[in-house]
N, C-alpha and C positions, 0 to 999 in steps of 0.2 A: 805370719799372717795371724792377729788375734782374732779369735772367732769365738765372741761370748755366747751364751745360752742363756735363754730365758723360760721359766717353766709356770705354767699354769695347771693346776692340777697336775694331772701325768702328762700334759703336753707339753713338749718340749718346742722350745721355737729358735730357731738358728739358722746360720747358712747350710748346715748340714741336714736341715730339715727342709718338708714341704712348708711354705708361706702361709702362715696361718689369715685367714679373713674371718674378719669381725663383721656380723650385719646388725647394724646400727638401727634399733626400730625409733630409739630414741624418744621426741614425742611425735612421730607420725601416727599414732594413735588417737590423739588429741582427747585423751583423759577418758576414752574408751576401752575399760578392759577386753570385752568382746572382741573388738577390733584389735587389740594387742594378741590375743591368743590367735587369730586369724593370721597375724603378721608372723606370729612363730611359726605357726605351721607351714607358711608359704617359705619362710628363712629353713626353717628345717629340710621342705624339699629341694631347695635350693642349695640344700649339702653344708649349712653352715654349722661349725662345731663350735661358735661363741655367738652369742646374741648379746647386743648389749642394750641398755635402758639407761635413762637419764633419771635421777632421782632430785625431784624439787619439791623442798619444804618451804613455799614460796614467802612466809612470814619472816623466814630464819635467813632466808638467802636474799632478798631484796629489801632494801629501804624502801619509804613512799615516794622518792625522788624517781624511782624506775618506771612511775606510771607516766612520766613525761619521755622517756626514751623509747622511739620508735625504730626498731631493727632494719637495715639497710633491704630486708626480704619480706618485710611484713608492712600491714597498715596499719595496726593498733601497737599500743606498748607493749614492752617484753613483760611487764609486769602481768597485763593482760593474757598474754599469750601463756606464758608459764602456769600463773592461777587455771587457767581453761585446761589446758593439756597434762597438768600432774596428774599422777596417782597418788591415793593414800596409802597408807602403810599397808590395810589390810588387803587392798587390791595388788600391792607390788609384790606383798608375798606370794598370793597367788600366781601371780605372772612367774616370779622364780622359780615356783615348784612346778607350774606347767612347762617351763623350759628345760629343768631337769627331769620331767617324767619324758621327755622327748630325745633325752640324750645327749643334750648339749649343755654347756656351760655359762651360765648367768654372769654377767659382770653388768656395774651399772655405773655412771659418774655421778659423785655426789658434788651440790654445789653450795654447799653451807654445812656447820657443825651438825646442824639436826640430821641431816641428810647422811652422814656418816655415820652416824651413832644410829640411825634406823639400819645401815647396809650391815651394820656391826650386829646387832640384832638379830639380823637376817641370814649372818652365816657366810655372807660372800667368799669367796675364794681369791679374788683378787679387784682390782679397783683399775679405774679408766680414769684419769684426770682430763677436762677439755682447756681448749689453749685459755681460755680466759681464766682459769685458773692456775696458769703454770709459773704466774709469779705472785699467787697469793699464798705465800712462804707460810705464816699459820697454819692454815688449811691443808698444805703439803705436811707440814709436821706432823701436826695430827694422824692424817692417813697414813704418812710413814711409819707413825710408833707403832702400828697394830703388827708390822713385820709384813705383810703379804704384796705379793708383786703388785708393782704398779705400771700401770702404760700411759704414759704421760705424752700429752700433744703439744706443740709447741709454736704453734701458729701465734703471729703476731709480737714474738719474743726473738730477741738476739741470743747470740753465744754465753755473753756475761750473764744476762738475766736467767738463761736455763742453765748456767753452770751451779749458781745458789738454791736452784731447786735439786739439782745432781748432788751438790753436796749434802742437801739434806735427808736425801736416800742413802746414800754413804755413811753418814752417819749414824743411821738407824740399822746398817747392814740389810737395807731393803733390795728386792731385786728390783730393777726397772729397764724400762725399754721405752726408748723415743722415737717420738711420731712428729713427720714434716708435715705442716698444716698450713693451708692458705686459707682464711676464714670469710672467703667470699661466696656465696652462695647463687647461682653454680661459679667456680672457679673458672676463668680463660684460660685457654691454652698457656699464652705468655706467661702468667703467674704462677703455674704449678713450680716451677725452680725443683725439679729434681736434684740439681746441684747442691742445693741448701741440705736435704737430706744427707749427701755426701760429707757436706761440712760437718755435719752432726755427726756421724761416724768417725771423722779425722778429729774432731772436737774430746768426743768421749768414746776412745776405743774399747772401753769395758761394757758399751752399751749394745744393746740389739736394735735396731734402727728400722723404720717403717712408714708408711706414708698413709695419713689420714686425708682422703680424698673427697672434694666437694665438685668435682667435675661431673660432666654429664653422663660418662660412659667409662670402659674399664680401660680405658688406653695409659693413662698416666699411671695408674697403679701396675700393667706390667712392664712400663717404662723404668718404673721405681723398682722392682723385681731386678731387672736387669743391671740396675745399679746398686743392688746389694740389698735391697728392702726384703725383710722377714716377717714385716706384719702388715697387711693392709686392711684398713677400714673404710665402709662405704656406708653411707645412711640406706634404710632398706623398706622396702614398701610390698606389700602385696597386691596393691594395685597403683600405677600411674595416674589414676584418674580419681584418686582420695584428695580432697585439700589439704593445706597444710605447708607451711613454709620451707620445710626440708624435700619435699617432693621432688621438685625440679633438679636434686641432684642425689635421687637416691636409684638404688638398683632395684630390680625385682628378682624374682627365682630364677629365672631365665639366665640372666645375666651375672647371677650370684656363680650359678654352676659353672658357668661360662669363665668367670674369674677364678675360681679354684682350680679347674682343668688348665685353662691356659697360665696361670702361675705357676703350678706345678713344672710343666713344660719350660717356661722363659728360666725359673731356677736353673733347672738342668743347662740351660744354654748360657750363664753366665760365667766368668772367670776362665783358667784354663790358660796355657801358655804357647806362644808363637813357637810352631813348628811341625812336622809331620806326627801323625800318630798311627800306630802300628796298624791302625785297620784300615789306614790308607795304602798300604803296600801292596795290594791286588789292584790300586791304581796305578801306582807309581810304575809298577811294572810295565805298564803300556804307555802311560803318560809321558813319562823323562825321554829322553832322546840318549842315545849312545854313539859313538864315534863309529862311522863305517866307511869303507873302502866306496868313491864315486867312479874309481876307473882301475884297470888292473895295474898291479904295482909288483915291481922287481926286487928280488933279495938286494939290498945295496942303496936302493935308491929314496932319495930322501922325500917325508910327509911333506906336503903342501897343501893349500886350499884347493888345487887342480884333482888332487886326488884322494882328498880326504873330507868328509862331511858331519854332518850330525842328524841323525833321524830315529825315529820311534823303532821298537819299544827300549827302555831303558834296562833291557837286561843283560847287555854287552859289559864287558871289563871295565871300561873307561866310557865315564858319562860326558855331558857336554861342557861341563866344567875342566875335563881332562886337555879340551882340543887344542887350544893354544897352545899349553906343553908341549903336546906331540909334535907339532909343526916343527921343521929343521931334523928332529930326529930320522933314522934310518932304518927300514925295513928288514930284518931278518929271515925273513924269506919270501918267496914268492906269493902274492897274494890275489886271490880275483876280486874282479868287481863286486861292489852291492853284500860286503862281508863286515859282520861286526868285528872290530881290530882286538884281539889277544893280547895279553902281555907277552906271549911267546912269539909274537909277529915283531914285537920292539927290540931294536938293538940298545 
């Protein structure tokens, strides 16, 4: 079985390691650095190893046409939202430094060339690319050219368009991880489609895969781990009472801690092969059935269903699977009732 590994700084990610939970603050801070710091504190309390931001340089990211586009989870234009919620470079540097003083890894999603160049100046160790940029191949090529690990969300894209992105990463010999995503906020259960993540793994066997989830709780992420996810990303907030378009699908510190602990457990449950494990022997000994006599049997008498049957425990010489083969054979010695049949009892 192929078992790729993805690495951010010293954190290895793959099927042999604990799932990596990414807490995405994104734009939940609504452009307020103080609020962003409070969210970082909460994410750290929840145990997050990686805290993700969104880097918006609005004038380089969007044309004036964006002022006419209203997202499905908002009531004002995407331009207005991003203009209100973006941090300037000075504040984003402070946010990155604050995350790192707390012992976590800061990563961010750039939405423009200017955002990429800002993050390079900031010295980020890895990039997260959002689903909207999955087929923005010029931007992907720019990001991949720096040779840093890239986590790519693949929502709203099919395998052929994702392959073009993957080919760019391979061309630059850049580490990459692919996250299945559904870009609805929140995502209803029937559109989560964990099978799509499995399709990613099949199509790109050299990729670590995971789920960037926009549903309302941890269930989808845990299901994804069972199906092979090594990376889990959810939006994050310190309080679900805050305003903002992504709050409805954000986890808080308690849910983050639960996701981390439960995903570790789920990762231990996946895989394996069907068959008895050595630890089950203590149960096998009493739960299996052995062939026993159900009547006294004289030497030379033929074994039949009237004098043999199967009963617990499974510690005899003949188990239930041997029963049919014993019928018609003869007893070598006299055998009392309710005795496990031994090999020397059979001719």
